[in-house]
C-alpha positions in Angstrom: -6.5 -32.2 7.3 -4.1 -29.9 8.3 -1.2 -32.3 7.6 -2.1 -32.2 3.8 -2.2 -28.7 3.5 0.8 -27.8 3.0 1.7 -31.6 0.8 3.0 -31.1 -2.1 1.0 -32.8 -5.1 4.0 -33.9 -7.9 1.5 -34.1 -11.5 -0.7 -30.9 -10.1 2.5 -28.9 -9.6 3.9 -30.4 -13.3 0.7 -29.4 -15.0 0.6 -26.2 -13.7 4.1 -25.4 -14.1 3.6 -26.3 -17.9 0.8 -24.3 -18.5 2.4 -21.3 -17.0 5.7 -22.4 -19.0 3.2 -21.4 -22.0 1.1 -18.4 -20.6 4.7 -16.8 -20.3 5.0 -15.6 -23.6 1.9 -14.0 -23.5 2.4 -11.9 -21.2 6.2 -11.1 -22.0 5.1 -9.9 -25.2 2.6 -7.8 -22.9 5.4 -6.8 -20.7 7.3 -5.6 -23.6 4.7 -3.4 -24.8 4.0 -2.0 -21.9 8.0 -1.3 -20.7 9.2 -0.7 -24.4 6.9 1.8 -25.8 6.6 4.5 -23.4 10.4 4.2 -22.8 10.8 4.2 -27.3 8.3 7.7 -27.2 10.8 9.0 -24.4 14.2 8.3 -25.8 13.1 9.3 -29.3 11.6 12.8 -27.8 15.0 13.1 -26.2 17.3 11.5 -28.5 15.8 12.4 -32.0 19.1 11.7 -33.4 20.2 8.9 -32.0 23.1 6.7 -34.0 22.3 3.0 -34.7 25.4 2.2 -32.0 25.7 -1.2 -31.3 27.3 -0.4 -27.8 24.1 2.3 -26.9 21.7 -0.7 -28.3 23.8 -3.9 -25.7 23.5 -1.7 -22.9 20.0 0.2 -23.0 17.4 -1.6 -25.0 18.7 -5.5 -24.7 18.6 -5.0 -21.0 15.0 -3.6 -21.0 13.6 -6.3 -23.5 15.4 -8.8 -20.7 13.4 -7.4 -17.7 10.4 -7.0 -19.4 10.6 -11.0 -20.3 11.5 -11.7 -16.6 9.1 -9.9 -14.9 6.4 -12.1 -16.8 8.5 -15.1 -15.8 9.1 -13.9 -12.5 5.2 -13.5 -11.5 4.0 -16.8 -13.3 7.2 -18.8 -11.4 6.9 -17.2 -8.2 3.4 -17.8 -7.8 3.7 -21.3 -8.3 6.7 -21.6 -5.8 4.3 -20.3 -3.2 0.8 -21.6 -4.2 2.2 -25.0 -5.2 5.6 -25.4 -3.7 4.8 -23.9 -0.3 8.1 -21.7 -0.7 7.7 -17.6 0.0 10.4 -17.1 -2.5 11.0 -13.6 -1.5 13.9 -12.7 -4.0 12.7 -14.4 -6.7 11.2 -11.5 -8.7 14.7 -9.8 -8.2 16.8 -12.1 -9.0 14.8 -12.9 -12.4 15.3 -9.6 -13.1 18.6 -9.3 -12.9 19.1 -12.5 -14.4 16.7 -11.4 -17.2 18.8 -7.9 -18.3 21.9 -9.8 -18.0 20.8 -12.7 -20.0 19.6 -10.1 -22.9 23.2 -8.1 -23.1 24.8 -11.6 -23.0 22.3 -13.0 -25.9 23.2 -9.7 -27.8 26.9 -10.5 -27.5 27.3 -14.0 -28.4 24.8 -13.2 -31.5 27.2 -10.7 -32.6 30.0 -12.4 -32.0 28.7 -15.2 -33.9 27.7 -13.2 -37.0 30.5 -11.7 -36.5 32.8 -15.1 -37.1 30.7 -16.9 -40.0 29.8 -13.3 -41.7 32.7 -13.8 -44.1 32.1 -17.1 -45.4 28.7 -18.9 -44.2 26.3 -16.2 -43.3 23.4 -18.7 -43.1 25.5 -20.7 -40.2 25.5 -17.4 -38.3 21.5 -16.8 -38.6 21.3 -20.6 -37.8 23.7 -20.6 -34.8 22.9 -17.1 -33.8 19.0 -18.2 -33.6 19.9 -21.9 -31.6 22.0 -20.1 -28.8 19.5 -17.4 -27.6 17.3 -19.3 -25.5 20.1 -21.5 -24.0 21.8 -18.1 -23.1 19.4 -16.3 -22.1 17.8 -18.8 -19.5 20.8 -19.7 -18.6 21.8 -16.3 -17.2 18.2 -16.0 -15.5 18.6 -19.0 -13.7 22.2 -18.6 -12.6 20.8 -15.7 -11.3 17.3 -17.5 -9.1 20.2 -20.4 -8.4 21.2 -17.1 -5.7 17.1 -17.3 -4.2 16.8 -20.9 -5.1 19.8 -22.3 -2.5 18.4 -20.9 0.4 15.5 -23.6 0.1 17.1 -26.6 -1.5 20.3 -28.4 -1.6 22.5 -28.7 -4.9 20.2 -25.7 -6.4 22.8 -26.0 -9.3 20.4 -28.7 -11.2 18.4 -25.4 -11.5 20.6 -24.3 -14.0 21.7 -27.3 -15.7 18.4 -28.0 -15.8 17.1 -24.5 -17.4 20.1 -24.7 -20.0 19.3 -28.3 -21.2 15.7 -27.3 -21.8 16.9 -24.1 -23.7 19.0 -26.6 -25.9 15.6 -28.6 -26.3 13.5 -25.8 -26.8 16.2 -24.6 -29.8 17.0 -27.7 -31.0 13.2 -28.1 -31.9 13.1 -25.6 -33.7 16.2 -26.0 -34.8 15.4 -29.4 -36.7 12.8 -28.6 -38.0 13.5 -25.3 -39.6 12.1 -26.5 -43.0 8.3 -26.9 -41.8 8.8 -23.5 -40.4 9.8 -21.6 -43.1 7.7 -23.6 -45.5 5.0 -25.6 -44.4 1.3 -24.6 -43.3 0.9 -22.5 -40.2 -0.4 -24.8 -38.4 2.9 -27.1 -38.6 4.8 -24.1 -37.6 2.7 -23.7 -34.3 2.6 -27.0 -33.5 6.1 -27.2 -33.8 6.5 -24.4 -31.1 3.6 -25.9 -29.0 5.9 -28.5 -29.0 9.3 -26.5 -28.3 7.6 -24.7 -25.2 6.1 -27.7 -23.7 9.1 -29.5 -23.7 10.9 -26.8 -22.2 8.0 -26.1 -19.9 8.5 -29.7 -18.5 12.1 -30.1 -18.3 11.7 -27.4 -16.2 9.5 -28.5 -13.9 10.5 -31.4 -13.2 13.8 -29.8 -11.7 11.9 -27.9 -10.1 9.6 -30.8 -8.8 12.6 -32.8 -7.6 14.6 -30.1 -6.0 11.5 -29.4 -3.6 10.6 -33.2 -3.4 14.1 -34.9 -2.8 16.8 -31.7 -1.3 14.3 -29.9 0.5 16.3 -27.6 3.1 14.6 -26.8 6.6 12.3 -23.9 5.6 13.8 -20.3 6.8 14.1 -16.3 5.7 16.5 -16.3 2.7 20.0 -16.0 4.5 19.3 -16.4 8.3 20.6 -19.1 10.1 19.4 -22.0 12.3 18.6 -21.4 15.5 20.7 -24.1 16.0 23.6 -23.1 13.7 24.0 -19.9 15.2 26.1 -18.7 18.4 24.6 -18.4 21.8 24.2 -14.8 23.4 24.1 -14.6 26.9 20.8 -13.3 26.5 19.9 -16.8 24.8 21.4 -18.3 28.2 19.4 -16.4 30.3 16.1 -17.5 28.3 
């Protein structure tokens, strides 16, 4: 019985991961409301005539939005890591939130750069490419920061960054390739395309995480601590 207590069940984990990838969206909307609405009231009261400045927007609103979204991501992912893969993931929330803040700033910068490049002659390309790049850029930044925590649990943790980048491209690709349905067809068609994009992204990231913990697992130790066999022996160790 004890032998099976911490056994990873691949299909069970993958289904839970994909389901949580869907739940992240309403939870992220909730967190944005909880974080951003009070801050908006405070900023309106303190700076009633704050100018519409891109720099101010990039360094204040964008990271707060990113942190709000990453709280939802970190909460559900950490629950899965702890309960389905049996890893403490102590720093997961911290690194995810930092990645979300940096990712939101990066998204703002990339979208602004794309608009500046195409604005003079092909504005509709700027809009399409800006929308396409938002998800890959954001999840790439989040995954890069999560790598700082994940590398203590698995070998080749860089695969998590690569997997998230691919998943983000798949998400944006499904949305971009079916733009005509989103613009002109029924709401059900748009909902189906969005669902496929979310499920595809969740499946890819879940598969990568499952692969890492099944095939690349390191000996479970607290993050950042050395294995007893790796650290130098002290005189107290010798005495014991």
